[in-house]
C-alpha positions as CSV (number, residue, x, y, z in Angstrom):
1,M,122.5,190.3,94.3
2,A,125.4,187.1,92.8
3,G,124.4,183.7,93.1
4,A,120.7,185.0,94.6
5,V,118.4,184.3,92.1
6,D,118.5,180.8,89.9
7,L,117.8,182.0,86.0
8,S,117.6,178.2,84.8
9,A,114.1,178.5,85.8
10,L,113.1,179.9,82.2
11,K,115.3,177.4,80.5
12,T,113.3,174.6,80.4
13,K,109.8,177.6,78.6
14,A,112.6,179.0,76.3
15,D,113.6,176.2,74.9
16,N,110.4,174.7,73.9
17,A,109.5,177.9,72.6
18,S,113.0,178.3,70.7
19,R,111.7,174.8,68.8
20,Q,108.4,176.5,67.2
21,P,108.4,178.6,65.0
22,A,108.5,182.7,65.6
23,A,106.1,184.9,64.3
24,G,108.4,187.4,64.7
25,G,111.7,188.5,66.5
26,P,112.8,191.1,69.3
27,A,113.9,194.5,68.0
28,E,117.3,194.7,67.8
29,H,119.2,198.1,68.3
30,T,122.4,197.9,66.5
31,S,125.6,199.9,67.0
32,A,128.0,198.1,64.8
33,P,127.1,195.5,63.0
34,G,126.0,192.3,64.3
35,T,126.4,194.2,67.6
36,P,122.7,194.5,69.3
37,T,122.4,197.7,72.4
38,V,119.1,196.9,72.9
39,I,117.1,194.1,73.1
40,D,113.3,193.4,73.9
41,V,113.4,190.3,76.0
42,T,110.1,188.1,76.5
43,E,110.3,184.7,78.2
44,S,110.7,182.4,75.9
45,T,114.2,184.3,74.3
46,F,115.1,185.2,77.9
47,Q,117.9,182.5,78.3
48,A,119.5,183.0,75.2
49,E,119.1,187.1,74.6
50,V,120.2,187.4,78.4
51,V,121.9,184.6,80.2
52,D,124.1,182.6,77.2
53,R,124.9,186.7,75.9
54,S,126.3,187.4,79.6
55,M,128.7,185.2,79.7
56,Q,130.2,187.7,76.5
57,V,129.1,191.6,77.6
58,P,127.6,192.2,80.7
59,V,123.5,192.6,80.2
60,V,121.4,195.1,81.9
61,V,117.8,194.1,82.3
62,D,115.5,196.9,82.3
63,L,111.9,196.1,84.1
64,W,109.1,198.7,83.1
65,A,106.0,198.9,82.2
66,E,103.9,201.6,79.6
67,W,101.7,202.5,82.7
68,C,105.1,203.6,84.4
69,G,106.0,207.2,84.2
70,P,109.7,206.8,85.6
71,C,110.2,204.3,83.3
72,K,109.5,206.9,80.2
73,Q,112.6,208.6,81.9
74,L,114.6,205.7,82.5
75,S,114.9,204.0,79.3
76,P,115.9,206.6,76.7
77,V,118.6,207.2,78.5
78,L,119.3,203.4,79.3
79,E,118.7,203.1,75.6
80,R,121.5,206.1,74.4
81,L,123.8,204.8,76.6
82,A,123.9,201.0,75.9
83,A,124.5,203.0,72.4
84,E,126.9,205.0,72.6
85,G,128.9,201.9,74.6
86,G,129.2,199.7,71.4
87,G,128.0,197.1,72.5
88,S,130.7,196.5,75.7
89,W,126.7,195.6,77.5
90,V,123.8,195.5,76.1
91,L,120.1,195.8,77.1
92,A,117.8,193.8,77.5
93,K,113.7,195.9,78.0
94,V,111.3,193.0,79.8
95,D,107.6,194.6,79.8
96,V,106.7,193.2,83.3
97,D,102.6,193.1,82.3
98,A,103.2,191.1,79.0
99,D,106.6,189.1,81.3
100,P,105.4,189.0,85.0
101,R,107.1,185.7,85.3
102,I,110.8,187.7,84.7
103,A,109.6,190.6,87.6
104,Q,108.6,187.9,90.2
105,L,112.1,185.6,89.2
106,F,113.4,188.6,90.6
107,Q,111.6,189.3,92.7
108,V,110.8,193.0,91.8
109,Q,108.7,194.7,94.2
110,S,108.3,198.4,92.3
111,I,109.2,199.4,89.0
112,P,111.6,200.7,87.1
113,T,114.1,198.1,88.4
114,V,117.2,197.7,86.5
115,I,119.5,194.1,87.1
116,A,123.2,193.7,85.6
117,I,123.3,189.8,84.7
118,A,127.2,188.9,84.3
119,G,128.5,184.9,83.9
120,G,125.0,183.9,83.9
121,Q,124.1,186.2,87.4
122,P,122.6,189.3,88.7
123,V,125.9,191.2,89.9
124,E,124.4,194.5,90.4
125,A,120.6,196.8,90.7
126,F,119.1,199.8,90.9
127,A,115.5,200.6,91.3
128,G,114.0,203.7,90.7
129,A,114.4,206.8,87.8
130,Q,118.3,207.8,88.2
131,P,120.0,210.9,86.7
132,E,122.2,210.1,83.9
133,P,125.6,211.1,85.3
134,Q,124.4,208.0,87.7
135,I,124.0,206.3,85.6
136,R,126.7,207.2,83.4
137,Q,129.0,205.9,86.4
138,W,127.5,202.8,87.1
139,I,127.7,201.4,83.8
140,T,131.3,202.4,83.9
141,Q,132.1,201.1,87.4
142,L,129.9,197.8,86.4
143,L,132.5,197.7,83.3
144,D,135.6,197.7,85.0
145,A,134.2,194.9,87.8
146,L,133.5,192.9,84.6
147,R,136.5,193.8,82.2
148,E,138.7,190.9,82.9
149,Q,135.9,188.4,83.5
150,L,134.3,188.7,80.7
151,P,136.7,189.2,76.5
152,G,133.3,190.4,74.8
153,I,134.0,194.1,76.9
154,S,137.1,194.8,75.3
155,A,136.3,193.7,72.4
156,A,133.8,195.4,71.5
157,E,136.0,198.6,73.0
158,Q,138.6,198.1,70.7
159,G,136.3,197.8,67.9
160,A,134.8,201.7,68.8
161,A,138.0,202.6,69.0
162,D,138.9,201.5,65.6
163,P,135.2,201.1,63.6
164,G,137.7,201.1,60.8
165,E,137.9,197.4,61.1
166,Q,134.2,197.4,61.7
167,E,133.1,199.0,58.3
168,E,131.4,196.9,56.1
169,P,132.4,196.6,52.0
170,E,130.6,198.7,49.9
171,D,127.5,196.9,47.8
172,P,128.8,197.0,44.5
173,R,124.9,197.4,43.8
174,F,124.3,200.7,45.4
175,T,128.1,201.6,43.9
176,A,126.7,201.8,40.7
177,A,123.1,203.5,41.4
178,E,124.4,206.5,43.2
179,D,127.6,206.9,40.9
180,A,124.2,207.1,38.3
181,L,123.1,209.5,40.0
182,E,126.3,211.9,40.1
183,N,126.4,211.7,36.9
184,G,122.6,213.2,36.5
185,D,121.6,209.8,34.8
186,F,118.2,209.5,37.3
187,A,116.7,207.1,35.1
188,A,119.7,204.9,35.5
189,A,120.0,205.3,39.6
190,E,116.2,204.5,40.1
191,A,116.3,201.3,37.8
192,A,119.3,200.1,40.6
193,Y,117.5,200.8,43.7
194,Q,114.7,199.1,42.0
195,R,117.0,196.2,41.0
196,I,117.9,196.0,45.2
197,L,114.4,195.7,46.4
198,D,113.2,193.9,43.8
199,A,115.6,190.4,45.4
200,E,115.4,192.2,49.0
201,P,112.1,194.4,49.2
202,A,112.5,195.3,53.1
203,N,115.6,196.6,52.3
204,E,115.4,199.9,54.4
205,Q,118.4,201.7,52.9
206,A,117.6,201.3,49.0
207,K,113.3,201.9,49.8
208,A,114.9,205.2,51.2
209,A,116.7,206.1,48.4
210,L,114.3,205.2,45.8
211,A,112.3,207.6,46.7
212,Q,115.3,210.7,47.0
213,V,115.7,209.7,43.2
214,R,112.2,210.7,42.3
């Protein structure tokens, strides 16, 4: 499929959309800080999340729909393998009902269809739900073929091999709260977690910890 599809067809609209304030970005699942593994992609984000990102690592586009039974079998397998990949490749999920032009761009005849993008161009594809061992082998062959061309593959694999380098430094606010909890001072722990939430209302870790303390 290499060179068969002109992905620049979506670029103008994506550029225009990127200049407008976003109501809320697509969901991302990460395996390491800043390393996405699964991304929900729309027509307006396709250029940045798929084409541009494929210059560093392969992006595997999963074209699916809510009504598609085989899609519901395939998508969880792809998501699990993407998480295991640790950022060496990225799964980009496209709802063909919400964004039919992406499916039209690839001339997709049926779903699920899975297309690997590397260096801004489609390089491999398959259609229909496949057994997990076969998909795993497909991903392995894809990474082996592209490792020398795309620098992000080796970087992600090295990070996974040495996770200590990827760890974020401990947050002293959480450390203080955990120390209070260990000492049996529940009031101090609750107050510490509440201070974190006052500063960061969306901090899920603090929310869960506060609920546990209470």
